[in-house]
C-alpha positions as CSV (number, residue, x, y, z in Angstrom):
1,M,0.0,0.0,0.0
2,E,2.8,2.3,0.8
3,F,4.3,1.9,-2.7
4,L,0.9,2.6,-4.4
5,L,0.5,5.7,-2.3
6,L,4.0,6.8,-3.3
7,L,3.3,6.1,-7.0
8,V,0.1,8.1,-6.8
9,G,2.0,11.0,-5.2
10,L,4.6,10.9,-7.9
11,L,1.9,11.0,-10.6
12,F,0.2,14.0,-9.1
13,G,3.7,15.7,-8.6
14,T,4.5,15.2,-12.2
15,V,1.2,16.9,-13.4
16,L,1.9,19.8,-11.0
17,V,5.5,20.2,-12.1
18,A,4.6,20.0,-15.7
19,G,2.0,22.8,-15.2
20,L,4.5,24.9,-13.3
21,G,7.1,24.4,-16.0
22,E,4.7,25.8,-18.6
23,R,4.0,28.9,-16.5
24,I,7.6,29.8,-15.7
25,R,8.8,28.5,-19.2
26,L,11.3,25.9,-17.9
27,P,11.4,22.2,-19.2
28,Y,9.6,19.9,-16.8
29,P,12.4,17.3,-16.6
30,I,14.6,19.9,-15.0
31,L,11.9,20.7,-12.4
32,M,11.1,17.1,-11.8
33,L,14.7,16.4,-11.0
34,V,14.9,19.3,-8.4
35,F,11.4,18.4,-7.1
36,S,12.1,14.7,-6.7
37,A,15.4,15.3,-5.1
38,G,13.9,17.6,-2.5
39,A,10.7,15.7,-1.9
40,A,12.6,12.4,-1.3
41,F,13.8,13.8,2.1
42,L,10.4,14.6,3.6
43,P,9.8,12.4,6.6
44,F,6.6,10.9,5.5
45,I,7.9,9.5,2.2
46,P,7.9,5.7,2.7
47,E,11.1,3.6,2.2
48,V,10.7,1.8,-1.1
49,H,13.1,-0.4,-2.9
50,I,12.3,-1.7,-6.5
51,N,14.0,-4.6,-8.0
52,P,16.8,-3.2,-10.3
53,E,15.9,-5.9,-12.9
54,L,12.5,-4.4,-13.4
55,I,13.6,-0.8,-14.1
56,L,14.6,-1.1,-17.8
57,P,11.6,-3.2,-18.8
58,L,9.3,-0.9,-17.0
59,F,10.4,2.6,-18.2
60,L,12.4,2.2,-21.4
61,P,9.7,0.6,-23.7
62,P,7.0,3.3,-23.5
63,L,9.5,6.3,-23.6
64,L,11.4,4.8,-26.6
65,Y,8.1,4.1,-28.5
66,A,6.7,7.6,-27.7
67,A,9.8,9.3,-29.0
68,A,10.1,7.0,-32.1
69,Q,6.6,7.9,-33.1
70,R,7.8,11.5,-33.9
71,S,10.5,10.2,-36.3
72,S,10.3,8.1,-39.5
73,W,12.4,5.9,-41.8
74,S,13.0,8.8,-44.2
75,I,14.7,10.8,-41.4
76,F,16.9,7.8,-40.6
77,R,17.9,7.3,-44.3
78,L,18.8,11.0,-44.5
79,R,20.7,11.1,-41.1
80,W,22.4,7.7,-41.3
81,R,25.9,9.2,-41.1
82,S,25.1,11.2,-38.0
83,L,23.3,8.1,-36.5
84,V,26.4,5.9,-36.8
85,L,28.8,8.6,-35.5
86,L,26.8,9.8,-32.7
87,A,24.5,6.8,-31.5
88,V,27.2,4.2,-31.8
89,L,30.7,5.5,-32.0
90,L,30.3,8.5,-29.7
91,V,28.7,6.3,-27.1
92,V,31.7,3.9,-27.1
93,A,34.2,6.8,-26.9
94,T,32.3,8.4,-24.0
95,T,32.0,5.0,-22.1
96,A,35.8,4.4,-22.7
97,A,36.7,8.0,-21.5
98,V,34.5,8.0,-18.5
99,A,35.5,4.4,-17.5
100,S,39.2,5.4,-17.6
101,V,38.7,8.5,-15.6
102,A,36.5,6.7,-12.9
103,W,39.0,3.9,-12.6
104,L,41.9,6.2,-12.2
105,M,40.1,8.6,-9.8
106,V,38.4,6.1,-7.7
107,P,40.8,3.2,-6.6
108,T,38.0,1.1,-5.0
109,L,36.1,1.0,-8.2
110,A,36.5,-2.2,-10.1
111,L,37.0,-1.8,-14.0
112,P,33.7,-3.5,-14.9
113,V,31.8,-1.2,-12.6
114,A,33.7,1.7,-14.2
115,I,32.7,0.6,-17.6
116,A,29.2,0.3,-16.5
117,L,29.2,3.9,-15.2
118,G,30.5,5.0,-18.6
119,A,27.7,3.4,-20.3
120,I,25.2,4.8,-17.9
121,V,26.3,8.4,-18.6
122,A,27.1,8.0,-22.3
123,P,23.7,8.2,-24.1
124,P,21.7,11.5,-24.6
125,D,18.0,11.3,-24.2
126,P,15.5,12.2,-26.9
127,V,12.8,13.1,-24.4
128,A,15.2,15.5,-22.6
129,V,16.4,17.0,-25.8
130,E,12.9,17.7,-27.1
131,A,11.8,19.1,-23.7
132,V,14.7,21.5,-23.6
133,A,15.9,22.2,-27.2
134,G,12.5,22.1,-28.6
135,K,11.5,25.2,-26.8
136,V,14.1,27.4,-28.3
137,K,14.4,28.7,-31.8
138,M,16.8,26.0,-33.1
139,R,17.2,25.0,-36.7
140,R,15.1,21.9,-37.5
141,R,18.0,20.1,-38.9
142,L,19.9,20.3,-35.6
143,L,16.9,19.3,-33.6
144,T,16.3,16.3,-35.8
145,V,19.9,15.2,-35.4
146,L,19.6,15.4,-31.6
147,Q,16.3,13.5,-31.5
148,T,17.7,10.8,-34.0
149,E,20.8,10.3,-32.0
150,G,18.7,9.9,-28.8
151,L,16.6,7.0,-30.2
152,F,19.4,4.5,-31.0
153,N,22.3,5.3,-28.7
154,D,20.4,3.6,-25.8
155,A,21.0,0.3,-27.6
156,M,24.8,0.5,-27.7
157,A,24.9,1.8,-24.1
158,I,22.6,-1.1,-22.8
159,V,24.7,-3.8,-24.5
160,I,27.9,-2.4,-22.9
161,F,26.1,-2.0,-19.5
162,Q,24.8,-5.5,-19.6
163,A,28.2,-6.9,-20.4
164,A,30.0,-4.8,-17.7
165,V,27.4,-5.9,-15.0
166,A,27.7,-9.5,-15.9
167,A,31.5,-9.2,-15.6
168,A,31.1,-7.4,-12.2
169,M,28.8,-10.0,-11.0
170,S,31.1,-12.9,-11.9
171,G,34.4,-11.3,-11.3
172,G,35.3,-11.4,-15.0
173,E,36.3,-8.9,-17.6
174,V,34.6,-7.0,-20.4
175,G,35.9,-8.2,-23.8
176,W,35.7,-7.4,-27.5
177,D,32.8,-9.8,-27.7
178,V,30.6,-6.8,-27.2
179,V,30.9,-5.7,-30.6
180,P,29.4,-8.8,-32.3
181,K,26.9,-9.2,-29.6
182,F,25.7,-5.6,-30.5
183,L,25.6,-6.3,-34.2
184,I,23.8,-9.5,-34.0
185,G,21.5,-8.2,-31.4
186,A,20.6,-5.1,-33.5
187,A,20.1,-7.2,-36.7
188,G,17.8,-9.6,-34.9
189,A,15.9,-6.8,-33.2
190,I,15.3,-5.2,-36.6
191,V,13.7,-8.4,-37.9
192,L,11.7,-8.9,-34.7
193,G,10.5,-5.2,-34.9
194,L,9.3,-5.4,-38.5
195,G,7.5,-8.7,-37.6
196,T,5.9,-7.2,-34.5
197,A,4.7,-4.2,-36.6
198,W,3.1,-6.4,-39.2
199,L,1.4,-8.4,-36.5
200,V,0.1,-5.3,-34.7
201,G,-1.1,-3.9,-38.1
202,A,-3.0,-7.2,-38.9
203,L,-4.5,-7.2,-35.4
204,N,-5.6,-3.5,-35.9
205,R,-7.4,-4.4,-39.1
206,F,-9.2,-7.2,-37.5
207,V,-10.2,-5.1,-34.4
208,P,-12.9,-2.5,-35.3
209,D,-12.8,-0.7,-31.9
210,L,-10.7,2.5,-31.9
211,V,-9.9,2.2,-28.2
212,A,-8.7,-1.4,-28.5
213,R,-6.6,-0.6,-31.5
214,S,-5.0,2.3,-29.5
215,A,-4.5,-0.1,-26.6
216,T,-2.3,-2.4,-28.7
217,T,0.2,0.3,-29.0
218,L,0.8,0.1,-25.3
219,V,1.1,-3.5,-25.3
220,A,3.3,-3.7,-28.4
221,P,6.4,-1.9,-26.9
222,Y,6.5,-4.0,-23.8
223,A,5.9,-7.3,-25.7
224,V,8.6,-6.7,-28.3
225,Y,11.1,-5.4,-25.7
226,L,10.6,-8.5,-23.5
227,L,10.7,-11.0,-26.4
228,A,13.8,-9.3,-27.7
229,E,15.6,-9.4,-24.3
230,E,14.5,-13.1,-23.9
231,V,16.2,-14.2,-27.1
232,H,19.3,-11.8,-26.4
233,F,18.4,-9.3,-29.1
234,S,18.4,-5.5,-28.5
235,G,15.1,-4.5,-26.9
236,V,15.7,-0.9,-27.6
237,V,16.2,-1.4,-31.4
238,A,13.2,-3.6,-31.5
239,V,11.0,-1.0,-29.8
240,V,12.1,1.8,-32.1
241,V,11.8,-0.3,-35.3
242,T,8.3,-1.3,-34.2
243,A,7.2,2.2,-33.8
244,L,8.8,3.5,-37.0
245,E,7.3,0.6,-39.1
246,L,3.9,1.1,-37.6
247,G,4.1,4.8,-38.4
248,R,5.0,3.8,-42.1
249,R,2.0,1.5,-42.4
250,A,-0.4,4.1,-41.1
251,R,-3.3,4.8,-43.5
252,P,-4.3,8.3,-44.5
253,Q,-8.0,7.7,-43.4
254,D,-6.8,6.8,-39.7
255,S,-6.7,10.4,-38.6
256,E,-9.0,9.9,-35.7
257,E,-6.9,7.0,-34.5
258,R,-3.7,9.0,-34.8
259,L,-5.1,11.8,-32.7
260,T,-6.2,9.4,-30.0
261,R,-2.8,7.7,-30.0
262,T,-0.8,11.1,-29.9
263,A,-2.9,12.3,-26.9
264,F,-2.6,8.8,-25.2
265,W,1.3,8.7,-25.6
266,D,1.8,12.3,-24.5
267,V,0.3,11.3,-21.2
268,V,2.3,8.2,-20.9
269,E,5.5,9.9,-21.8
270,L,4.8,12.7,-19.2
271,L,3.9,10.4,-16.3
272,T,6.6,7.7,-16.9
273,T,9.3,10.3,-16.9
274,G,7.9,12.0,-13.7
275,V,7.8,8.5,-11.9
276,A,11.3,7.6,-13.0
277,F,12.8,11.0,-11.8
278,G,10.9,10.6,-8.5
279,L,12.4,7.2,-7.9
280,V,15.9,8.4,-8.5
281,G,15.3,11.2,-6.0
282,I,14.2,8.6,-3.4
283,E,17.4,6.5,-4.2
284,M,19.6,9.5,-3.6
285,R,18.1,9.7,-0.1
286,Y,19.3,6.2,0.7
287,I,22.8,6.9,-0.7
288,I,23.1,10.1,1.4
289,Q,22.0,8.2,4.5
290,D,24.4,5.3,3.8
291,E,27.5,7.4,2.9
292,G,27.0,10.5,5.2
293,A,30.1,12.6,5.4
294,N,31.9,10.1,3.0
295,L,29.9,11.7,0.1
296,L,32.6,14.6,0.2
297,T,35.2,12.1,-1.1
298,F,33.0,11.5,-4.1
299,I,33.3,15.1,-5.4
300,P,36.7,15.1,-7.1
301,G,35.8,11.9,-9.1
302,I,32.3,13.2,-9.9
303,A,33.6,16.5,-11.1
304,A,36.2,14.9,-13.3
305,I,33.6,12.6,-14.8
306,C,31.2,15.5,-15.6
307,A,33.9,17.4,-17.3
308,T,34.9,14.3,-19.2
309,V,31.4,13.7,-20.5
310,V,31.1,17.4,-21.7
311,L,34.6,17.5,-23.2
312,V,34.4,14.3,-25.1
313,R,31.2,15.4,-26.9
314,F,32.8,18.7,-27.7
315,V,35.8,17.1,-29.2
316,W,33.8,14.6,-31.1
317,M,31.5,17.3,-32.6
318,M,34.6,19.3,-33.6
319,A,36.1,16.2,-35.3
320,M,32.9,15.7,-37.2
321,F,33.0,19.2,-38.3
322,K,36.6,19.0,-39.5
323,I,36.0,15.8,-41.4
324,G,33.0,17.2,-43.2
325,G,35.4,19.1,-45.5
326,T,34.0,20.4,-48.8
327,E,30.6,18.7,-48.1
328,R,30.2,20.6,-44.9
329,K,27.1,22.5,-46.0
330,S,25.2,19.2,-46.2
331,K,26.6,17.8,-42.9
332,T,26.0,18.3,-39.3
333,P,27.6,20.1,-37.6
334,G,28.2,22.6,-40.5
335,S,29.9,25.3,-38.6
336,L,31.7,26.1,-35.4
337,K,28.5,27.6,-33.9
338,E,26.6,24.4,-34.6
339,V,29.5,22.4,-32.9
340,L,29.0,24.5,-29.8
341,V,25.1,24.1,-29.8
342,L,25.2,20.3,-30.5
343,S,27.9,19.9,-27.8
344,W,25.8,21.8,-25.2
345,C,22.7,19.8,-26.1
346,G,24.1,16.4,-25.1
347,M,21.4,16.2,-22.4
348,R,21.2,13.0,-20.4
349,G,17.8,11.9,-19.2
350,L,15.7,8.9,-18.5
351,A,18.0,6.3,-20.0
352,T,20.7,7.4,-17.5
353,L,18.3,7.3,-14.6
354,A,17.0,3.8,-15.6
355,L,20.5,2.2,-16.1
356,A,21.7,3.8,-12.8
357,L,18.8,2.3,-10.9
358,A,19.2,-1.1,-12.7
359,L,22.7,-1.5,-11.3
360,P,22.4,-4.5,-9.0
361,A,23.0,-3.9,-5.2
362,T,24.8,-7.1,-4.6
363,M,27.0,-9.6,-6.4
364,A,26.4,-13.2,-7.3
365,N,28.0,-14.2,-4.0
366,G,25.7,-12.0,-1.9
367,Q,28.4,-9.4,-1.3
368,P,27.5,-5.7,-1.8
369,L,28.6,-4.2,-5.1
370,E,31.4,-2.0,-4.3
371,G,30.9,1.5,-5.7
372,R,27.2,1.4,-6.5
373,N,26.5,4.5,-4.4
374,F,29.3,6.4,-6.3
375,V,27.8,5.4,-9.6
376,I,24.3,6.6,-8.8
377,A,25.6,9.8,-7.4
378,T,27.6,10.4,-10.4
379,A,24.7,9.7,-12.7
380,C,22.7,12.3,-10.8
381,A,25.5,14.8,-11.0
382,V,25.9,14.2,-14.9
383,L,22.1,14.8,-15.2
384,I,22.4,18.2,-13.4
385,T,25.4,19.1,-15.6
386,T,24.0,18.1,-18.9
387,L,20.3,18.7,-18.4
388,V,19.7,21.5,-15.8
389,L,22.6,23.8,-16.9
390,P,21.9,23.6,-20.6
391,G,18.2,23.8,-20.0
392,L,18.7,27.1,-18.1
393,T,21.3,28.6,-20.4
394,L,20.5,27.3,-23.9
395,P,18.0,30.3,-24.8
396,A,20.7,32.8,-23.9
397,L,23.3,30.8,-25.9
398,M,21.1,30.7,-29.0
399,R,20.6,34.4,-28.8
400,A,24.3,35.1,-28.4
401,L,25.4,32.8,-31.3
402,K,22.7,34.2,-33.7
403,L,22.8,31.1,-35.9
404,P,21.9,31.8,-39.4
405,N,18.4,30.2,-40.1
406,D,16.9,28.6,-43.2
407,H,13.4,29.6,-42.5
408,A,13.0,31.3,-46.0
409,A,13.8,28.1,-47.8
410,E,11.8,26.0,-45.4
411,E,8.8,28.3,-45.7
412,H,9.0,28.1,-49.6
413,K,9.0,24.3,-49.5
414,Q,6.4,24.2,-46.8
415,R,4.2,26.4,-49.0
416,S,4.7,24.2,-52.1
417,L,3.8,21.1,-50.0
418,A,0.6,22.8,-48.7
419,R,-0.6,23.9,-52.2
420,R,0.0,20.3,-53.3
421,A,-2.0,18.9,-50.5
422,E,-4.8,21.4,-51.1
423,K,-4.9,20.6,-54.8
424,V,-5.3,16.9,-54.2
425,A,-7.9,17.4,-51.5
426,L,-10.0,19.7,-53.9
427,E,-9.7,17.2,-56.9
428,T,-10.7,14.3,-54.6
429,M,-13.6,16.2,-53.3
430,K,-14.9,17.0,-56.8
431,R,-14.7,13.4,-57.9
432,S,-16.4,12.1,-54.7
433,A,-19.8,10.6,-55.3
434,A,-20.7,11.3,-51.7
435,A,-20.1,14.9,-52.2
436,A,-22.1,15.0,-55.4
437,A,-25.1,13.7,-53.4
438,L,-25.1,16.7,-51.0
439,P,-27.2,19.9,-51.4
440,Q,-25.4,22.6,-53.3
441,K,-25.0,24.7,-50.2
442,R,-23.1,22.0,-48.5
443,R,-20.9,21.3,-51.4
444,D,-20.0,25.1,-51.5
445,A,-19.3,25.0,-47.7
446,L,-16.9,22.0,-48.3
447,A,-15.3,23.8,-51.2
448,R,-14.6,26.8,-49.1
449,R,-13.2,24.7,-46.3
450,M,-10.8,22.9,-48.7
451,S,-9.8,26.2,-50.4
452,S,-8.4,27.4,-47.1
453,L,-6.5,24.3,-46.4
454,H,-3.2,25.7,-47.6
455,T,-3.3,28.8,-45.2
456,I,-3.3,26.3,-42.3
457,L,-0.6,23.9,-43.7
458,E,1.9,26.6,-44.9
459,A,1.8,28.9,-41.9
460,D,5.3,29.2,-40.5
461,L,4.8,30.6,-37.0
462,E,8.4,30.3,-36.0
463,A,9.8,32.7,-38.7
464,D,7.9,35.9,-37.5
465,P,7.3,36.0,-33.6
466,E,4.8,38.9,-34.1
467,K,2.8,37.0,-36.7
468,M,2.8,34.0,-34.3
469,L,1.5,36.0,-31.5
470,R,-1.2,37.5,-33.7
471,L,-2.3,34.2,-35.1
472,K,-2.3,32.5,-31.8
473,Q,-4.5,35.3,-30.5
474,I,-7.0,34.8,-33.2
475,L,-6.9,31.1,-33.0
476,T,-7.4,31.5,-29.2
477,V,-10.4,33.6,-29.7
478,M,-11.8,31.2,-32.3
479,D,-11.3,28.3,-30.0
480,D,-12.9,30.0,-27.1
481,V,-16.1,30.9,-29.1
482,Q,-16.2,27.4,-30.5
483,R,-15.9,25.8,-27.2
484,E,-18.4,28.2,-25.6
485,A,-20.9,27.2,-28.3
486,L,-20.3,23.5,-28.0
487,D,-20.3,23.6,-24.2
488,A,-23.7,25.3,-24.3
489,A,-24.9,22.6,-26.6
490,R,-23.5,19.9,-24.2
491,S,-25.2,21.6,-21.3
492,E,-28.5,21.5,-23.1
493,M,-28.2,17.9,-23.8
494,L,-27.3,17.2,-20.2
495,K,-30.5,18.9,-19.3
496,A,-32.3,16.9,-21.8
497,R,-31.0,13.7,-20.4
498,N,-32.9,14.3,-17.1
499,E,-36.1,15.3,-18.7
500,P,-39.0,12.9,-18.6
501,G,-39.7,11.3,-22.1
502,N,-36.1,11.6,-23.4
503,D,-34.0,8.4,-24.0
504,P,-30.8,9.0,-22.0
505,E,-28.9,6.6,-24.4
506,L,-29.9,8.7,-27.4
507,V,-28.7,11.9,-25.6
508,D,-25.4,10.3,-24.8
509,R,-25.0,9.5,-28.5
510,V,-25.5,13.2,-29.4
511,L,-23.0,14.1,-26.7
512,R,-20.4,11.7,-28.2
513,R,-21.0,13.2,-31.6
514,L,-20.5,16.7,-30.2
515,D,-17.2,15.6,-28.7
516,L,-16.2,14.2,-32.1
517,R,-17.3,17.5,-33.8
518,T,-14.9,19.4,-31.4
519,V,-12.1,17.3,-32.4
520,T,-12.7,17.8,-36.0
521,L,-13.0,21.6,-35.7
522,D,-9.9,21.8,-33.6
523,Q,-8.0,20.0,-36.2
C-alpha cells in the first residue's frame, strides 16, 4: 500500500510540475529532477526499494516508443551518417573515456563497474532533448539530429552496460565480444521489430474498436522489448523499429486514431518520466543516508567525470565538423556555432536514470557491489550538468550565437507542399460521389473549407514572432467561441437527459458526436 501511495503521489507531482514548467517556461524534466530530489527527504515519504531488474523493462519501452513515433524511416535514411557517428561510436568513446577517468580517480572501483558507469552516462536522451531544445528557436536540422541520436544510442549503451554488469557479478572482464553481440542483437531486433509491426497492423485491421486498437500500441512496446531481451536481441532497437514501421504502415484515413494515440502517448510519456525521476530522488536519499560525510570524497571523481562527458562530446563534434570538408554544407555540424550548440545539447535523461537504478546492489556471491552509491551519485551529477545547466542557459546561448536560419527556404518548401495537399484534396472532393449527393449549399461549404487548407498547412509561426502572436491570439479567440458554443450545446443535452420522455442513451449518442465535432473543428 505504501508503494501505491508513493506512486500516486509521484503521478500527481508530475502533473503539478509540468504545469509549473509551462507557467515559468522551464522544461519539466529539470523541475522534476529538483522536485524529486527535495521531496525524497520529507519524513513521511516511505522507504521503497524496487528490484533493479524491473527498471529497464518498466520505463524504457514506453518512452522509446513515444519518442520514435515522432520520427520516420525517411529521417533515418537522411541522417544515417550522424546516426552511426553519434548513436554508436560517440557512445563507445564516451564510455571508454569515463571508465578510464573513474578507474583512475576512484581506486576502489572495479574496472567492470567503471565501464558500467561509462555506459550509464554516455547516451543523451531524446525526451530530454525535445523538452529543452524544442522550446528554443533551433534549426530543425539540428533538432532532428539530436532526436535521432537519442533514439538508438541507448541500444549501444545497454549492451555495454549489461556486459559490464555480468562481468562485475562474476568477477570477470569485459571483452571485445561486445561488438559482435551488439551487431547480432541489432540485426535480430530489426527483424523482430518489423515482424511485430506487421502483427500489430494485422490485429488492428481485425479489431474495429478504436480504443482497443490504441491499446495495442501500449502492449506492443512491452511485448517486443521483453521478447527481444529473452532471445538476447536489442530490446531498444526492437521497440524503435516497431514504432517506425507502424508509422510507415499508417493509413491516411486513420486520422482519428492518430489523434487518439498522440494524446494517449503524450500522457504516458509525461507520467513515466515523472515517476522515474521521483524514484531516482528517493534512491539519492538512501545513498546520502548510507554514505554520510563520505559523500565529500566523491566530489573530485564526480567533477572529473562530468567534465569528461562534456569535453568528449565537444571534441567529437569538432572532429565531425573538420571531417566534413567540402561537403560541410550538407553535414551536421556545419559550422563552429553548430558544434557549440550540439555539444551543449548532449542532455542525459531517463536512460541514464534507468540504467543507474538497474545496477544491482549485490554480487552473485551476495556481497554488496562496491561503488554502487558512487555510480548513482555520479549519474545524478551528470544529469544536473548536462540537463539542468543547458536547460537554463540554452536560450541565452542561442541568442548570443545568432545562428543563421533557413526559414525562408523551409517556408517556400512548406508552401509548395501545402498547395500540393490542397490541390489533391479539392480534386478528390470534386470526384467524390458522396459529395455529389450533397445539397449545393453543403458542397460550396466543403469547397470553401478545402480552399483554405493551404493557409493552415503553410503557416510558419516560428519565422515571425509577431505573426505567431497575432495568429495565436486569433486562434485562441476562435477556439474560445467554438468551445463556448459547443459547451452550451452539451449543457443543453445534459439537461435533456434528465427530462421525462427523453431516452438517455440517445442523448449520450448526441453528446459523443458533439465531442467528435469538437475534435474535427480543432484540427
